[in-house]
C-alpha positions in Angstrom: 0.0 0.0 0.0 5.7 -5.3 7.1 12.0 -7.8 11.1 10.5 -10.9 12.2 7.7 -9.4 14.2 4.3 -8.9 12.7 3.8 -5.2 13.1 2.7 -3.3 9.9 5.6 -1.8 8.0 8.3 -4.3 9.1 10.6 -5.2 6.2 13.4 -7.7 6.8 15.4 -6.6 9.8 15.6 -2.9 9.1 13.2 -0.3 10.6 11.4 2.0 8.2 9.5 5.3 8.7 6.4 3.6 7.6 6.6 1.1 10.5 5.5 3.6 13.0 2.9 5.1 10.8 1.1 1.9 10.1 1.4 0.7 13.7 0.0 4.0 14.9 -3.0 3.6 12.6 -3.7 0.1 13.8 -3.5 1.2 17.4 -5.7 4.2 16.7 -8.4 2.0 15.2 -8.1 -0.5 18.0 -8.2 2.2 20.7 -11.5 3.5 19.6 -13.3 0.8 21.4 -13.1 -1.7 24.3 -13.6 -5.4 23.6 -17.2 -5.1 22.5 -18.8 -1.8 21.7 -22.0 -1.2 19.7 -21.5 1.7 17.3 -23.5 3.5 14.8 -22.5 1.1 12.0 -21.6 -2.3 13.5 -19.9 -3.8 16.5 -16.2 -4.3 17.4 -15.4 -7.9 18.0 -12.2 -9.7 19.1 -11.2 -13.3 19.6 -8.2 -15.3 20.8 -7.6 -18.8 19.3 -5.3 -21.7 20.2 -4.9 -24.4 17.6 -2.9 -27.6 17.5 -2.7 -29.9 14.5 -0.7 -32.9 13.4 0.5 -33.5 9.9 2.0 -36.6 8.3 4.0 -34.6 5.7 5.2 -31.3 7.2 7.5 -30.5 4.2 5.0 -31.6 1.6 7.5 -33.9 0.1 7.0 -37.0 -2.1 10.2 -38.7 -0.9 10.9 -37.5 2.7 7.7 -37.1 4.7 8.0 -35.7 8.2 5.4 -36.1 10.9 5.1 -33.0 13.1 2.8 -31.2 15.4 2.2 -27.5 14.5 0.7 -25.0 17.0 -0.8 -21.6 16.4 -1.8 -18.7 18.6 -4.0 -16.1 16.9 -5.6 -12.8 17.9 -8.3 -11.4 15.6 -10.0 -8.1 15.9 -12.4 -6.1 13.7 -15.2 -3.6 13.6 -16.3 -0.2 12.3 -17.4 3.2 13.5 -19.2 6.0 11.8 -20.4 9.5 12.7 -21.1 12.7 10.9 -17.4 13.5 10.2 -15.6 10.2 9.8 -15.7 6.4 9.1 -13.3 3.9 10.6 -13.0 0.2 9.9 -10.5 -2.5 10.6 -10.1 -6.3 10.3 -6.8 -7.9 11.4 -5.4 -11.3 12.3 -2.1 -11.6 14.2 -0.7 -15.1 14.7 2.4 -17.0 15.9 3.1 -20.5 14.5 5.3 -23.1 16.2 6.8 -26.1 14.5 7.6 -29.1 16.9 10.4 -30.6 14.8 11.7 -27.4 13.2 10.4 -28.2 9.7 10.2 -24.4 9.4 11.3 -21.5 11.6 8.7 -20.3 14.1 7.1 -17.2 12.7 4.7 -14.4 13.5 2.5 -12.8 10.9 -0.2 -10.2 10.5 -2.9 -10.0 7.8 -5.8 -7.7 7.4 -6.8 -4.1 6.5 -7.9 -0.8 8.0 -9.2 2.5 6.8 -9.9 6.0 8.1 -12.1 8.3 6.1 -12.4 12.0 7.2 -15.2 13.7 5.4 -18.5 12.7 3.7 -19.7 12.6 0.1 -21.7 15.7 0.6 -18.7 17.7 2.0 -16.2 19.5 -0.3 -13.1 17.8 1.1 -12.2 14.4 2.4 -9.1 12.3 3.3 -8.8 8.5 3.1 -5.9 6.7 4.9 -5.8 3.0 4.5 -3.5 0.0 5.2 -3.6 -3.7 4.1 -1.4 -6.7 4.5 -1.5 -10.0 2.7 0.6 -13.2 2.3 2.3 -13.4 -1.1 3.8 -16.6 -2.5 7.5 -16.2 -3.4 7.0 -18.0 -6.8 3.9 -19.3 -8.5 5.0 -22.9 -8.4 6.4 -22.9 -4.8 4.8 -25.3 -2.3 2.4 -23.3 -0.2 4.4 -23.5 3.0 4.8 -20.6 5.4 8.5 -20.3 4.6 7.7 -19.8 0.9 5.4 -16.8 1.6 6.3 -13.2 1.9 4.1 -10.5 3.4 3.1 -7.4 1.4 2.0 -4.0 3.0 0.2 -1.4 1.1 -0.2 2.0 2.8 -2.2 4.7 1.0 -3.1 8.4 1.6 -5.7 9.9 -0.7 -7.1 13.5 -0.3 -10.0 14.5 -2.5 -11.8 17.7 -3.4 -15.3 17.8 -4.9 -17.5 20.4 -6.5 -21.2 19.9 -6.9 -22.6 22.1 -9.6 -26.2 21.2 -9.0 -28.2 18.4 -7.5 -27.0 15.8 -10.1 -23.5 16.7 -11.2 -20.3 16.3 -9.1 -16.6 16.9 -10.2 -14.0 15.2 -8.0 -10.3 15.9 -8.0 -8.2 13.2 -6.2 -4.5 12.7 -5.4 -3.1 9.4 -4.1 0.2 8.4 -2.6 0.8 4.7 -2.0 3.8 2.8 -0.5 4.2 -0.9 -1.1 6.6 -2.9 1.0 7.6 -6.5 1.4 8.7 -8.0 4.7 11.5 -10.2 3.4 12.3 -8.9 -0.1 12.5 -5.1 0.1 14.0 -5.0 -3.4 10.4 -5.5 -4.6 9.2 -2.3 -2.8 7.6 0.4 -4.8 6.0 3.9 -4.5 3.3 5.4 -6.6 1.8 8.9 -6.9 -1.3 9.6 -9.0 -3.9 12.1 -9.7 -7.4 11.7 -11.1 -10.3 13.8 -12.3 -13.8 12.4 -12.5 -17.3 13.7 -13.3 -20.3 11.9 -11.8 -23.9 12.4 -12.8 -26.9 11.0 -10.8 -29.3 9.7 -13.5 -31.9 8.6 -10.9 -32.1 7.6 -7.3 -30.7 4.1 -8.2 -28.3 4.8 -11.1 -25.2 6.8 -11.8 -22.9 7.6 -14.7 -19.2 8.4 -14.3 -16.3 9.6 -16.5 -12.7 9.6 -15.1 -9.1 10.0 -16.1 -6.0 9.0 -14.1 -2.2 9.4 -14.4 0.3 7.7 -12.1 4.1 7.6 -11.6 5.4 4.3 -10.4 9.0 4.1 -9.0 11.2 1.3 -7.6 14.0 2.2 -5.3 16.0 -0.9 -6.0 15.5 -0.8 -9.8 15.0 2.7 -11.2 15.2 1.3 -14.7 11.8 -0.4 -14.0 10.0 2.9 -13.3 7.0 3.7 -15.5 4.0 5.9 -16.0 0.5 4.7 -16.0 -2.5 6.4 -17.8 -6.1 5.4 -17.9 -9.5 6.7 -18.8 -12.9 5.1 -18.0 -16.6 5.5 -18.4 -18.8 3.7 -15.9 -22.5 3.1 -15.3 -23.9 1.6 -12.0 -27.3 0.9 -10.6 -28.7 -0.6 -7.4 -32.1 -2.2 -7.3 -33.9 -4.1 -4.7 -32.5 -7.5 -5.6 -29.9 -6.6 -8.3 -26.9 -4.3 -8.3 -24.2 -4.0 -11.0 -21.4 -1.7 -12.2 -20.0 -1.7 -15.7 -16.7 0.2 -16.4 -15.1 0.4 -19.9 -12.0 2.3 -20.9 -8.4 2.2 -22.0 -5.1 2.0 -20.0 -1.4 2.1 -20.9 2.0 1.9 -19.3 5.1 3.9 -20.4 8.3 2.5 -18.9 11.6 4.2 -18.7 13.2 1.5 -20.9 11.5 -0.4 -23.7 8.0 -0.5 -25.0 5.0 -0.3 -22.7 1.6 -2.0 -22.6 -1.6 -0.6 -23.9 -5.0 -2.2 -24.1 -8.7 -1.8 -23.5 -9.7 -2.2 -19.8 -13.0 -3.2 -18.2 -14.5 -4.0 -14.9 -17.9 -5.7 -14.3 -19.4 -6.3 -10.8 -22.8 -7.9 -10.5 -24.7 -9.0 -7.3 -28.1 -10.7 -7.2 -30.0 -11.6 -4.0 -33.3 -13.4 -4.4 -33.5 -14.3 -0.7 -32.6 -18.0 -0.7 -30.0 -17.5 -3.4 -27.1 -15.0 -3.6 -25.0 -14.6 -6.7 -21.9 -12.5 -7.2 -19.8 -12.1 -10.4 -16.7 -9.9 -10.8 -14.5 -9.7 -13.9 -11.8 -7.3 -15.0 -8.8 -6.7 -17.2 -6.1 -4.1 -16.4 -2.4 -3.3 -16.4 -0.5 -3.7 -13.1 3.0 -4.8 -12.0 4.4 -7.7 -10.0 5.1 -5.4 -7.0 1.5 -4.2 -6.5 -0.2 -7.2 -8.1 -3.9 -7.2 -7.2 -3.4 -4.4 -4.7 -4.3 -6.7 -1.7 -7.9 -6.7 -2.9 -8.4 -10.4 -2.2 -9.7 -11.6 1.1 -7.1 -13.1 3.4 -9.6 -15.8 4.4 -11.2 -16.3 1.0 -10.7 -18.6 -2.0 -8.9 -16.7 -4.8 -5.8 -17.0 -6.9 -3.6 -14.6 -4.9 -0.3 -13.2 -6.1 3.3 -14.5 -6.5 6.3 -12.1 -6.3 8.8 -13.9 -8.6 10.8 -12.6 -11.5 12.3 -9.2 -12.2 10.1 -6.2 -11.7 7.8 -5.9 -14.7 4.4 -4.7 -15.9 1.7 -7.2 -16.8 -1.9 -7.3 -18.1 -4.1 -9.2 -15.7 -7.5 -10.7 -16.7 -9.5 -12.2 -13.9 -13.0 -13.4 -13.0 -14.8 -14.7 -10.0 -18.3 -16.3 -9.7 -19.9 -17.3 -6.4 -23.3 -18.8 -5.4 -24.7 -19.2 -1.9 -28.0 -20.9 -1.0 -30.0 -22.2 1.9 -32.6 -24.2 -0.1 -30.9 -27.6 0.2 -32.4 -28.0 3.7 -33.5 -25.9 6.6 -30.3 -26.5 8.5 -27.9 -26.3 5.5 -25.8 -23.6 3.9 -24.2 -24.4 0.5 -21.7 -22.2 -1.4 -19.9 -22.7 -4.7 -17.0 -20.4 -5.9 -15.0 -20.4 -9.1 -12.1 -18.1 -10.2 -10.0 -17.6 -13.3 -6.9 -15.5 -13.7 -4.6 -14.9 -16.7 -1.3 -12.9 -16.4 0.5 -11.7 -19.5 3.9 -10.1 -18.8 5.4 -7.3 -20.8 9.0 -8.8 -20.8 9.4 -11.4 -18.1 8.8 -15.1 -19.1 6.2 -15.6 -16.4 2.9 -15.8 -18.3 0.5 -18.1 -16.5 -3.1 -19.0 -16.0 -4.9 -20.1 -12.8 -8.4 -21.5 -12.2 -10.1 -23.0 -9.2 -13.4 -24.3 -7.8 -14.5 -24.6 -4.2 -17.6 -26.2 -2.7 -18.5 -25.5 1.0 -21.4 -27.2 2.9 -22.3 -26.5 6.5 -25.0 -28.3 8.4 -26.3 -27.1 11.8 -26.8 -30.0 14.2 -28.2 -27.7 16.8 -28.1 -24.0 17.9 -24.6 -24.7 19.2 -23.1 -27.4 17.0 -22.4 -27.6 13.3 -20.6 -29.8 10.7 -18.6 -28.5 7.8 -17.4 -30.0 4.5 -15.2 -28.3 1.8 -13.7 -29.4 -1.5 -11.1 -27.4 -3.5 -9.4 -27.9 -6.8 -6.9 -25.6 -8.4 -5.1 -25.7 -11.8 -1.9 -23.8 -12.6 -0.5 -23.7 -16.2 2.4 -21.7 -17.6 3.3 -20.5 -21.1 5.7 -22.8 -23.1 8.6 -20.4 -22.7 8.2 -20.3 -18.9 10.7 -22.5 -16.9 8.0 -23.9 -14.7 5.8 -26.9 -14.8 2.0 -27.1 -14.8 0.4 -28.6 -11.7 -2.9 -29.3 -10.0 -3.8 -29.4 -6.4 -6.8 -30.8 -4.4 -8.0 -30.4 -0.9 -10.8 -32.1 1.0 -11.7 -31.0 4.6 -14.2 -31.8 7.3 -14.8 -30.0 10.6 -17.0 -30.0 13.7 -17.7 -26.8 15.7 -19.4 -26.5 19.1 -20.1 -23.1 20.7 -20.2 -23.1 24.5 -21.7 -20.3 26.5 -19.8 -17.0 27.1 -18.1 -16.9 23.7 -16.0 -20.2 23.8 -15.9 -22.4 20.7 -14.3 -25.8 20.1 -13.3 -26.9 16.6 -12.2 -30.4 15.5 -11.0 -30.7 11.9 -9.2 -32.9 9.4 -8.1 -32.3 5.8 -6.3 -34.1 3.0 -4.5 -32.4 0.2 -2.4 -33.5 -2.7 -0.5 -31.9 -5.6 0.2 -33.4 -9.0 2.8 -32.0 -11.4 3.4 -32.7 -15.1 7.2 -33.0 -14.6 9.8 -33.3 -11.8 8.4 -30.4 -9.9 7.3 -31.2 -6.3 4.3 -33.5 -5.9 2.9 -34.8 -2.6 0.0 -35.8 -0.5 -0.7 -34.8 3.1 -3.1 -35.6 5.9 -3.7 -33.2 8.7 -5.9 -33.2 11.8 -6.3 -31.2 14.9 -8.4 -29.1 17.3 -8.8 -25.5 18.3 -10.3 -23.3 21.0 -11.5 -19.8 20.3 -12.7 -17.3 22.8 -14.6 -14.3 21.4 -15.2 -11.1 23.3 
């Protein structure tokens, strides 16, 4: 937009000016409420979890499996606050993982996001300050072990000025500064400054039309030759009805690097949500130019099912096309909740030989045994394929999981779980299968 501790802004073992800024922001958000406070727009909630699990293949190896117990301590907190002047929201998970037989180094980590908005849409000025942190795989074909994941911080400051000519038209001038930092690979850090101008027109109480133009300067301290400029222009239409809401954005974007030719292409974004009561559908699709420092911009949920990013290769721009479709329903039975999710992502690099495609499907089914107990089942399948000139091998991975949850009085919950996963490769790349099982205790307050 994070030294071995999990405070936002930590990068390797060197302190940075951003460390204190992000930490102060997290502490500010957390200090706005005690453990549980009802606010104008939501409730602040926190929880502490202790989890212990056993694996028969800690290194996820086909030839040298290692049985090991792995323990995790986790603190989660989140909530929101809103009044006539500001909006605050936060959602973070801090954890410490311990490995019984030292298959990996013990490690602390933080994931989540927070934002502070000063000003309202009807006011002439506002200021948005935000922070997010996500896990990022070091290479797209790495085994998904904790040691193979970096952590990416994005810290953003964005002031805006708006002028409303009448009841329907608004002109918005916005400046944005963003700092992107990696915990273990600071050579991938970047900084970007941008300005945008947009015109919004309220077509009705439920629909809006928007025209916007943006220009950005992107710089890399460790690799100035990779600096580039980014330009984009869009037209967008959005509407929100009782059961259906959607937004369609069409435009053009281009990159102009310091060295070599840039990228240029049409860009679009489509967001659709439909809620019929027993069924909820969501569809998102987009194509745009980004780079392998910013990636998706930490937009993915740190608890969700999505392709995520990988930080391999030299710094470069890429065109990313992605789509996600999800369906949730309660019609299977009165005690059941079923969800199905699908994603697709295609990365086309400007210079680097890292072009790849990803797709995945997940099925989740929960069954309430009682008001306190529930059973869960999940099935995932992911496919990764690389262009012929990429020195990586295609692979597929599967995961099947079952769980039991029991909620006691006073916010205490017991979880018992087991999952099996495997990975199959088309060549000598790592393949394995693994069985895990364990239990956890969570106290919410």
